N, C-alpha and C positions, 0 to 999 in steps of 0.2 A: 177862633183861629186853628186849634189844632187840629180840628175835623176837617178845615180846608185842606191844609199840608198833608193829613191822611188821604184824603180822597184824592186829590191831584197824586202823590204815590202811587197810591193802587190804579189810578187811569193808566198814569207814567208804565208802571207794570207790564198792565193789560197791553198797552200799545206796543211796548217792547217785546213781550209774549208773541203777541201779535206777529210781528215783525219777523221773528227768529223762525217762526215755524213758517212764513211765506217763501223765507230765505232757506230754509231748510228744504222744501219741497223743489224752489226752481235750482238750486245743488245738487238734487236726487236727480231733476231731469237731464243736468248738462252730463252728469255724469254716466248718465246710461247714454244719454245721447254721445260721448266719447267712448263708450263701448263699442257701440254701434260703429261708430266710425273707424276702430281698431280691428275689429273683425272684418270690417269692409276692406282693410288695408291688410290684413292677413291673407284674405280670400284673393287679392289683386297680384298680391308678392306670388301666391299659389299659383295662380294663372300664367303669369308672367313666367313661373319656371316651367311651367308645362311648356308653355308657347317657345321658350327657347330649346327644350327639348326635342321639341318637333322639328323645329328649326335647325337643329345640327342633324338631325337624322334624315332631315330631306335631303339637306347638301353635304353627306357621304361622296368623295372624292369617284367610289366606284359606281356610285350610283348617278351621279352627275356623266360621268363619263357612257355608263348602258344607254344614258337617255340622248346623248349626243349620239352615238352611233346608230341608234335605232330612227331618229329625226334629221339624219346627216341630208336627206335629198332637199328636205324642206329648209333646213337652217343653214346647212355648208359649215358647219362648224367642224375644225379641225383640233386634234388634242395638242397640247402645249408639251414641248422640250426646253430642256433649260439651255440648250444653246438659240433661241428665239430671245432669250433678256440680253440686253447691253449692258455694259458695264458702266460705273458712274462719270467716270474720265472720260466715257464717249459723249457723254449729255454737252450739248451747246448754248451755254446762257446769254441773256441778250448784252450787249454790251451798251454801258450805261452813256447817254447823250451828253454828249460835252457841254458845258455850258459858253454861250457864246460872250466874245469878249467884244466890248462896246465901248470903252476910251481907251484903245492900246497908246502905249507909250514907246516914243521914240528915244532910247537909250543914249543911241549913239550919236546923237546930235546935242546931248544935255552938255551944259559947261559942270565943271565939279564944284561949282556952289549953287547951283539948283538942287533943289529936291524933286520928287515926282510927287503929284498929287495922290 
């Protein structure tokens, strides 16, 4: 009986060692994939920073003004001046529609003991 327990224990230890070996390699693969993903994210952030810098460079007001002047005949763009903008109090907001009265009550013909519905 002791030998059966020894054999089963040895097989259990071998099985657990095999499982731990596989889990170790699976964990290493996931860690490598995570590192690649992190480096891809860092590269994307760097590329995004470069694109934002390029966008800011291309949208400089003096450059846009020069482009508008060069292409005036084709685009008909005029320069903006502060007096062309309106004030907030000049904005006309839409008036909300009033709800329709569906059951009017004539209060002039009611008796004092009656209550409106």
